[in-house]
LUMGUNU-178518 format. One record per residue (C-alpha): z negated, x, y; residue in three letters; residue number from 1. Coordinates in pm, whole numbers, plus 50000, padded with zeros to 5 digits. Layout:
R    up  east north type seq
R     Z     X     Y  ALA NUM
...
END
This chain:
R    up  east north type seq
R 61255 91014 20910  MET   1
R 61179 90719 21133  ALA   2
R 61113 90476 20850  PRO   3
R 60898 90740 20686  PHE   4
R 60680 90770 21002  GLN   5
R 60626 90393 21042  GLU   6
R 60423 90356 20721  LYS   7
R 60127 90570 20832  PRO   8
R 60107 90382 21160  SER   9
R 60088 90048 20983  GLU  10
R 59820 90171 20747  GLU  11
R 59621 90314 21039  ALA  12
R 59638 89981 21222  GLY  13
R 59507 89792 20920  LYS  14
R 59224 90042 20883  THR  15
R 59121 89998 21246  ASN  16
R 59119 89620 21213  GLU  17
R 58901 89638 20901  GLU  18
R 58662 89873 21077  ASP  19
R 58635 89629 21368  LYS  20
R 58564 89343 21129  LYS  21
R 58300 89547 20951  ASN  22
R 58146 89641 21285  LEU  23
R 58121 89280 21395  TRP  24
R 57976 89181 21060  SER  25
R 57711 89447 21094  GLN  26
R 57625 89330 21445  ILE  27
R 57599 88969 21334  LEU  28
R 57380 89066 21041  ASN  29
R 57151 89266 21266  GLU  30
R 57124 88981 21514  VAL  31
R 57056 88735 21234  GLN  32
R 56794 88962 21084  LYS  33
R 56618 89092 21395  HIS  34
R 56718 88840 21657  GLY  35
R 56525 88541 21783  ASN  36
R 56585 88264 21530  PRO  37
R 56522 87902 21611  LYS  38
R 56192 87742 21514  LEU  39
R 56222 87596 21167  SER  40
R 56168 87217 21150  PRO  41
R 56078 87246 20780  ARG  42
R 55736 87401 20837  LYS  43
R 55434 87185 20766  GLN  44
R 55054 87178 20731  ILE  45
R 54861 87001 20455  VAL  46
R 54497 86917 20536  VAL  47
R 54249 86869 20251  LEU  48
R 53880 86783 20263  GLY  49
R 53615 86523 20194  ASP  50
R 53583 86207 20399  ASN  51
R 53385 86251 20723  GLU  52
R 53468 86622 20725  SER  53
R 53647 86599 21061  GLY  54
R 54008 86616 20942  LYS  55
R 54146 86346 21170  THR  56
R 53956 86468 21477  THR  57
R 54075 86824 21418  MET  58
R 54439 86713 21393  VAL  59
R 54399 86510 21714  ALA  60
R 54272 86823 21891  LYS  61
R 54571 87020 21767  LEU  62
R 54798 86745 21898  GLN  63
R 54622 86750 22234  GLY  64
R 54515 86386 22227  ILE  65
R 54167 86237 22268  GLU  66
R 54172 85923 22055  ASN  67
R 54242 85953 21685  SER  68
R 54300 85671 21436  SER  69
R 54174 85706 21083  LYS  70
R 54385 85587 20794  GLY  71
R 54373 85601 20419  SER  72
R 54581 85755 20145  GLY  73
R 54821 86015 20283  LEU  74
R 54851 86021 20663  GLU  75
R 55134 86182 20856  TYR  76
R 55124 86331 21203  ALA  77
R 55310 86600 21393  PHE  78
R 55232 86868 21649  ILE  79
R 55474 86955 21928  ASP  80
R 55531 87330 21920  VAL  81
R 55713 87501 22204  ARG  82
R 55821 87862 22234  ASP  83
R 55871 87949 22600  ASP  84
R 56008 88293 22516  TYR  85
R 56285 88154 22299  ARG  86
R 56314 87836 22506  ASP  87
R 56288 87632 22191  ASP  88
R 56063 87359 22059  HIS  89
R 56012 87174 21733  THR  90
R 55776 86938 21554  ARG  91
R 55527 87078 21306  LEU  92
R 55456 86819 21036  SER  93
R 55095 86756 20940  VAL  94
R 54988 86573 20624  TRP  95
R 54624 86460 20588  VAL  96
R 54509 86361 20239  LEU  97
R 54228 86109 20197  ASP  98
R 53905 86245 20052  GLY  99
R 53892 85980 19781  ASP 100
R 53975 86145 19443  PRO 101
R 54185 85840 19356  ALA 102
R 54441 85954 19615  HIS 103
R 54491 86307 19479  ASP 104
R 54821 86205 19320  ASP 105
R 54966 86140 19667  LEU 106
R 54967 86515 19730  LEU 107
R 55303 86538 19549  LYS 108
R 55475 86365 19843  PHE 109
R 55361 86635 20086  ALA 110
R 55360 86948 19870  LEU 111
R 55640 86982 19617  ASN 112
R 55904 87227 19496  GLU 113
R 56110 87191 19816  GLU 114
R 55823 87237 20064  THR 115
R 55615 87494 19876  PHE 116
R 55726 87805 20064  GLN 117
R 55708 87630 20405  ASP 118
R 55353 87496 20369  THR 119
R 55020 87611 20512  LEU 120
R 54703 87452 20374  VAL 121
R 54384 87378 20571  ILE 122
R 54059 87316 20383  LEU 123
R 53799 87136 20597  THR 124
R 53422 87110 20553  VAL 125
R 53159 86981 20797  ALA 126
R 52837 87144 20915  MET 127
R 52668 86802 20903  THR 128
R 52642 86846 20524  THR 129
R 52585 87222 20484  PRO 130
R 52447 87186 20130  TRP 131
R 52786 87062 20006  GLY 132
R 53015 87312 20181  ILE 133
R 53065 87552 19892  LEU 134
R 53112 87280 19632  GLU 135
R 53364 87100 19851  GLN 136
R 53566 87418 19906  LEU 137
R 53572 87494 19535  GLN 138
R 53665 87135 19454  HIS 139
R 53964 87118 19687  TRP 140
R 54082 87465 19591  ALA 141
R 54076 87347 19230  SER 142
R 54269 87031 19321  VAL 143
R 54530 87244 19499  LEU 144
R 54561 87490 19208  ALA 145
R 54597 87210 18953  ASP 146
R 54865 87046 19166  HIS 147
R 55064 87369 19195  LEU 148
R 55050 87416 18819  ASP 149
R 55213 87076 18774  LYS 150
R 55505 87163 19002  LEU 151
R 55825 87295 18848  LYS 152
R 55835 87608 19059  LEU 153
R 56060 87898 18975  GLU 154
R 55869 88195 18841  VAL 155
R 56040 88434 19082  ASP 156
R 55956 88212 19381  LEU 157
R 55591 88184 19284  ARG 158
R 55564 88557 19227  GLN 159
R 55737 88645 19554  SER 160
R 55498 88422 19746  ARG 161
R 55201 88590 19582  ARG 162
R 55337 88932 19672  GLN 163
R 55389 88808 20027  HIS 164
R 55020 88716 20049  MET 165
R 54915 89059 19920  VAL 166
R 55150 89236 20159  LYS 167
R 55031 89029 20454  MET 168
R 54672 89123 20371  TRP 169
R 54756 89492 20336  GLN 170
R 54961 89499 20656  ASP 171
R 54697 89341 20877  TYR 172
R 54639 89531 21200  VAL 173
R 54366 89469 21453  GLU 174
R 54502 89336 21783  PRO 175
R 54550 89634 22012  GLY 176
R 54564 89889 21729  ASP 177
R 54939 89845 21680  GLU 178
R 54994 90049 21995  LEU 179
R 54765 90330 21883  ASP 180
R 54931 90552 21620  PRO 181
R 54600 90724 21544  ALA 182
R 54412 90401 21472  SER 183
R 54259 90387 21123  PRO 184
R 54364 90020 21104  MET 185
R 54731 90109 21150  LYS 186
R 54941 90039 20843  ARG 187
R 55285 90154 20741  SER 188
R 55434 89811 20802  SER 189
R 55335 89539 21049  ARG 190
R 55619 89291 21039  ASN 191
R 55527 88981 20839  LEU 192
R 55895 88897 20802  GLY 193
R 56001 89217 20622  GLU 194
R 56163 89194 20284  GLU 195
R 55941 89191 19979  GLU 196
R 56123 89495 19836  GLU 197
R 55890 89710 20045  ASP 198
R 55590 89589 19842  PHE 199
R 55410 89896 19717  ASP 200
R 55153 89728 19490  GLY 201
R 54855 89926 19620  SER 202
R 54519 89781 19509  PRO 203
R 54335 89537 19730  LEU 204
R 53967 89564 19830  PRO 205
R 53701 89427 19598  GLU 206
R 53700 89049 19559  GLY 207
R 54021 89000 19761  THR 208
R 54290 88753 19647  LEU 209
R 54143 88713 19302  THR 210
R 54277 88354 19316  ASN 211
R 54617 88405 19474  ASN 212
R 54794 88068 19499  LEU 213
R 55088 88201 19701  GLY 214
R 55002 87975 19996  LEU 215
R 54867 88051 20340  ASP 216
R 54518 87897 20356  ILE 217
R 54284 87844 20650  VAL 218
R 53924 87728 20599  VAL 219
R 53791 87525 20894  VAL 220
R 53419 87445 20926  VAL 221
R 53400 87151 21167  THR 222
R 53114 86997 21371  LYS 223
R 52937 87329 21425  THR 224
R 52751 87179 21722  ASP 225
R 52529 87017 21456  TYR 226
R 52369 87357 21394  ILE 227
R 52124 87276 21674  GLN 228
R 52009 86966 21486  ASN 229
R 51968 87168 21166  LEU 230
R 51745 87415 21348  GLU 231
R 51530 87147 21510  LYS 232
R 51506 86883 21239  GLU 233
R 51535 87082 20915  GLN 234
R 51393 87417 21028  ASP 235
R 51711 87618 20967  TYR 236
R 51680 87983 21063  ARG 237
R 51933 88260 21113  ASP 238
R 51901 88369 20752  GLU 239
R 52009 88022 20634  HIS 240
R 52318 88036 20856  LEU 241
R 52396 88391 20743  ASP 242
R 52353 88290 20380  PHE 243
R 52604 88007 20426  MET 244
R 52849 88227 20614  GLN 245
R 52851 88505 20356  GLN 246
R 52924 88257 20077  TRP 247
R 53209 88098 20277  ILE 248
R 53356 88438 20361  ARG 249
R 53344 88543 19997  ARG 250
R 53534 88226 19908  PHE 251
R 53794 88306 20176  CYS 252
R 53835 88656 20032  LEU 253
R 53913 88513 19689  GLN 254
R 54193 88292 19823  TYR 255
R 54311 88519 20106  GLY 256
R 54216 88258 20365  ALA 257
R 54124 88280 20732  ALA 258
R 53799 88123 20856  LEU 259
R 53728 87912 21165  PHE 260
R 53406 87754 21292  TYR 261
R 53511 87474 21527  THR 262
R 53349 87198 21732  SER 263
R 53570 86927 21876  ALA 264
R 53272 86787 22067  LYS 265
R 53213 87112 22255  GLU 266
R 53578 87225 22229  ASP 267
R 53498 87551 22052  LYS 268
R 53778 87745 21880  ASN 269
R 54015 87446 21887  CYS 270
R 54274 87615 22108  ASP 271
R 54230 87938 21916  LEU 272
R 54299 87754 21591  LEU 273
R 54625 87617 21733  TYR 274
R 54737 87965 21841  LYS 275
R 54650 88117 21506  TYR 276
R 54838 87846 21313  LEU 277
R 55153 87897 21519  THR 278
R 55110 88272 21466  HIS 279
R 55093 88236 21090  ARG 280
R 55371 87977 21067  ILE 281
R 55618 88088 21339  TYR 282
R 55505 88450 21395  SER 283
R 55401 88380 21754  PHE 284
R 55213 88666 21924  PRO 285
R 54839 88661 21861  PHE 286
R 54597 88908 22017  HIS 287
R 54248 88772 21949  THR 288
R 54025 88990 21727  PRO 289
R 53766 88862 21482  ALA 290
R 53465 88678 21630  LEU 291
R 53135 88705 21442  VAL 292
R 52873 88710 21717  VAL 293
R 52836 88339 21798  GLU 294
R 52700 88153 21498  LYS 295
R 52883 87829 21587  ASP 296
R 53220 87985 21682  ALA 297
R 53305 88228 21402  VAL 298
R 53667 88340 21359  PHE 299
R 53781 88573 21082  ILE 300
R 54157 88624 21045  PRO 301
R 54311 88679 20704  ALA 302
R 54327 89049 20626  GLY 303
R 54031 89155 20842  TRP 304
R 53736 89085 20614  ASP 305
R 53599 89273 20314  ASN 306
R 53276 89291 20115  MET 307
R 53144 89579 20324  LYS 308
R 53165 89374 20643  LYS 309
R 53012 89074 20469  ILE 310
R 52716 89286 20355  SER 311
R 52606 89322 20717  ILE 312
R 52476 88965 20693  LEU 313
R 52241 89066 20413  TYR 314
R 52011 89243 20659  GLU 315
R 51879 88913 20799  ASN 316
R 51802 88761 20459  MET 317
R 51431 88797 20380  HIS 318
R 51338 88486 20181  SER 319
R 51661 88473 19980  CYS 320
R 51914 88699 19813  LYS 321
R 52293 88697 19868  PRO 322
R 52365 88602 19506  ASP 323
R 52113 88318 19490  ASP 324
R 52246 87981 19389  TYR 325
R 52381 87814 19700  TYR 326
R 52197 87482 19666  ARG 327
R 51868 87656 19588  ASP 328
R 51866 87799 19941  VAL 329
R 52058 87530 20131  ILE 330
R 51869 87232 19993  VAL 331
R 51983 86877 20051  GLN 332
R 51705 86678 20219  PRO 333
R 51566 86378 20037  ALA 334
R 51741 86065 20152  THR 335
R 51507 85790 20254  ARG 336
R 51648 85445 20201  LYS 337
R 51547 85212 20477  THR 338
R 51424 84887 20321  VAL 339
R 51383 84595 20557  ASN 340
R 51063 84442 20433  ARG 341
R 50927 84133 20597  GLU 342
R 50569 84167 20715  THR 343
R 50336 83989 20477  GLU 344
R 50117 83741 20662  ILE 345
R 49794 83636 20497  LEU 346
R 49692 83281 20582  ALA 347
R 49333 83223 20687  GLU 348
R 49108 83058 20432  ASP 349
R 49114 82685 20482  GLU 350
R 48737 82635 20471  GLN 351
R 48676 82917 20718  ALA 352
R 48931 82767 20953  PHE 353
R 48775 82421 20933  LEU 354
R 48425 82560 20982  THR 355
R 48537 82748 21291  ARG 356
R 48707 82441 21432  GLN 357
R 48394 82234 21362  GLN 358
R 48182 82476 21560  GLN 359
R 48425 82464 21851  ILE 360
R 48455 82084 21847  SER 361
R 48084 82008 21816  PHE 362
R 47977 82278 22062  GLY 363
R 47771 82448 21795  GLY 364
R 47893 82798 21875  GLY 365
R 48115 83002 22099  PRO 366
R 48488 82993 22032  PRO 367
R 48610 83277 21816  THR 368
R 48932 83475 21849  MET 369
R 49226 83342 21647  PRO 370
R 49279 83523 21318  ARG 371
R 49595 83643 21148  LEU 372
R 49784 83344 21019  GLY 373
R 49681 83104 21297  ASP 374
R 49978 82931 21450  THR 375
R 49995 82743 21778  PRO 376
R 50015 82415 21587  SER 377
R 49687 82491 21410  ARG 378
R 49488 82593 21716  LEU 379
R 49302 82319 21907  PRO 380
R 49446 82205 22234  LEU 381
R 49248 82099 22537  ALA 382
R 49140 81731 22531  GLY 383
R 49219 81659 22163  THR 384
R 49008 81455 21929  VAL 385
R 49016 81652 21604  LEU 386
R 48995 81481 21268  ILE 387
R 48984 81720 20970  PHE 388
R 48969 81631 20605  TYR 389
R 48921 81818 20282  LYS 390
R 49040 81690 19948  PHE 391
R 48806 81754 19652  VAL 392
R 49018 81762 19334  PRO 393
R 48720 81728 19100  SER 394
R 48625 81388 19241  THR 395
R 48955 81291 19405  CYS 396
R 48764 81231 19730  HIS 397
R 48825 81330 20092  PHE 398
R 48567 81487 20320  LEU 399
R 48627 81374 20676  ILE 400
R 48537 81591 20976  PHE 401
R 48571 81433 21315  SER 402
R 48586 81593 21658  GLY 403
R 48371 81310 21800  ILE 404
R 47999 81372 21836  GLN 405
R 47829 81335 21507  GLY 406
R 47810 81516 21176  SER 407
R 48063 81526 20891  PRO 408
R 48022 81250 20642  ARG 409
R 48107 81248 20275  LYS 410
R 48307 80953 20164  LEU 411
R 48381 80839 19815  ASP 412
R 48605 80574 19672  GLY 413
R 48328 80321 19608  SER 414
R 48138 80344 19934  LYS 415
R 48264 80390 20287  VAL 416
R 48028 80521 20549  VAL 417
R 48115 80365 20878  SER 418
R 48027 80519 21208  SER 419
R 48050 80431 21571  PRO 420
R 48351 80658 21596  GLY 421
R 48544 80457 21340  GLY 422
R 48567 80726 21072  GLU 423
R 48499 80463 20803  GLY 424
R 48833 80294 20863  VAL 425
R 49014 80622 20829  LEU 426
R 48816 80705 20516  ALA 427
R 48926 80375 20366  SER 428
R 49286 80460 20448  PHE 429
R 49268 80802 20287  PHE 430
R 49084 80678 19980  ASN 431
R 49342 80406 19936  SER 432
R 49598 80680 19889  LEU 433
R 49404 80802 19585  LEU 434
R 49476 80478 19403  HIS 435
R 49842 80468 19506  LYS 436
R 50088 80511 19223  LYS 437
R 50259 80847 19188  THR 438
R 50556 80740 18977  GLY 439
R 50796 80450 18979  SER 440
R 50674 80092 19045  PRO 441
R 50448 79977 18769  GLY 442
R 50306 80324 18707  GLY 443
R 49948 80372 18581  VAL 444
R 49675 80582 18747  ILE 445
R 49360 80661 18546  ALA 446
R 49442 80388 18299  GLY 447
R 49462 80117 18568  LYS 448
R 49780 79948 18678  PRO 449
R 49879 80028 19030  SER 450
R 49922 79661 19100  GLY 451
R 49547 79598 19064  SER 452
R 49512 79596 19440  GLU 453
R 49643 79291 19616  SER 454
R 49924 79325 19863  LEU 455
R 49706 79154 20127  THR 456
R 49434 79421 20097  ASP 457
R 49688 79702 20135  LYS 458
R 49841 79546 20444  VAL 459
R 49501 79480 20599  THR 460
R 49378 79834 20529  MET 461
R 49687 79999 20675  ARG 462
R 49669 79775 20983  SER 463
R 49304 79867 21036  ASP 464
R 49384 80239 20999  ALA 465
R 49670 80214 21246  ALA 466
R 49453 80024 21493  ALA 467
R 49176 80283 21461  GLU 468
R 49418 80567 21525  LEU 469
R 49550 80391 21834  ASP 470
R 49196 80344 21958  ARG 471
R 49114 80711 21907  LEU 472
R 49432 80812 22083  ALA 473
R 49348 80594 22385  ARG 474
R 48991 80716 22388  GLY 475
R 49106 81079 22384  ALA 476
R 49240 81040 22736  LYS 477
R 48883 80999 22863  LYS 478
R 48672 81231 22648  PRO 479
R 48301 81170 22650  ALA 480
R 48067 81450 22753  PRO 481
R 47997 81689 22468  GLY 482
R 48303 81590 22273  SER 483
R 48566 81843 22159  GLY 484
R 48798 81992 22421  ASN 485
R 49120 81883 22253  THR 486
R 49384 81612 22291  SER 487
R 49589 81403 22051  GLY 488
R 49522 81313 21689  VAL 489
R 49616 81547 21407  ASP 490
R 49559 81466 21045  PHE 491
R 49725 81516 20710  ASN 492
R 49713 81310 20395  ALA 493
R 49783 81394 20034  SER 494
R 49790 81213 19708  GLU 495
R 49571 81281 19407  CYS 496
END
């Protein structure tokens, strides 16, 4: 009988050991499923937006640094994320794509088949160009959708991510309502990490997730401090801001995105954006409700908004309708190109200038104010003997005007009028220039060879002119009474 009784005891021992193993397996599975897992280092953020939309400055704020360096192409950065409750920390990767369309192909290095389910996308637009906000959002959403279509993603993975977005929207609960069982915002499920088998497929509100890409998306409107400039300089009113906001919120509904109005300059909503991103990526606690009161610090979490709430903005629209074309209401101001044109200076008529100088030199009239075009070199100086001349092209003669007492004299090439002041010598000098050759040696002027004048006459005439100029210069140091109040000798000569 003894051997017969040993068999049941052995079988009972094996059964107990299997039960213990099953019990430990169940405990490990429960801990793995509902425990506190480590922060995943595979999570990442991809930032898209036009140039000058504040992408780099926003990332610097999320990193907690002041100075940010702008690059080109595809930039990489990281954000230190620490969970004090789990006593764990990790680095959240951040990819920033350049706004140049030529760099769109670089998106494949940041968002691909391996990183698809671990990626959150931020679309950035700036309040400095409000007329282009809607077009920029639609452009980058189209770039993202086209890129996802090119990826070789499994159909089941893409579908499960889309269902996850729908479930997250349906399971949204207002902060504080999760503790109130009677709250109308309470849903049957609140855990974002639950299995997708619980998806019930109930319909979503109107206009919600009509373009479901299967990615978490956050729309960030940067530089909202510029709203003050829009109100002062371009006469923006509340209805313009409400019109913009309702269009942006309708876009966010279509893609299941959250909305942030931020200002790095005034540090508005920057910390809140960091907390919300860690909430969406790592399921950190988040207890801030939607903010729609301040026009430059709007926050609308994904799952909160609907068309009924958006319609509240319609009440302030008097000069426009909600469905009006965006650019018809938010009009881009005409750009004025600054052209650096040099100021055109009109020179004073030569005869008027000479007449005025004659009156001043001869004491025939009071001095007049300088006109536009007068330069210091053309204005008479104190103690100068002025000698002016005018060339008459029709007769190839010079008219000489002297600052010494006397009247202007007309000189011609055949007769020189001499005067006590010595203007005749100068007239001879100027008239000699009329007969000077204009070309190479041996040239002809008016049918006469240039060599018709003897070399001795030319030397004598130039010596007399030089001597006369020296005499006038010495005499200018002791001006006679009634002479012009200038100094020095100023004359010009030209050839016929």
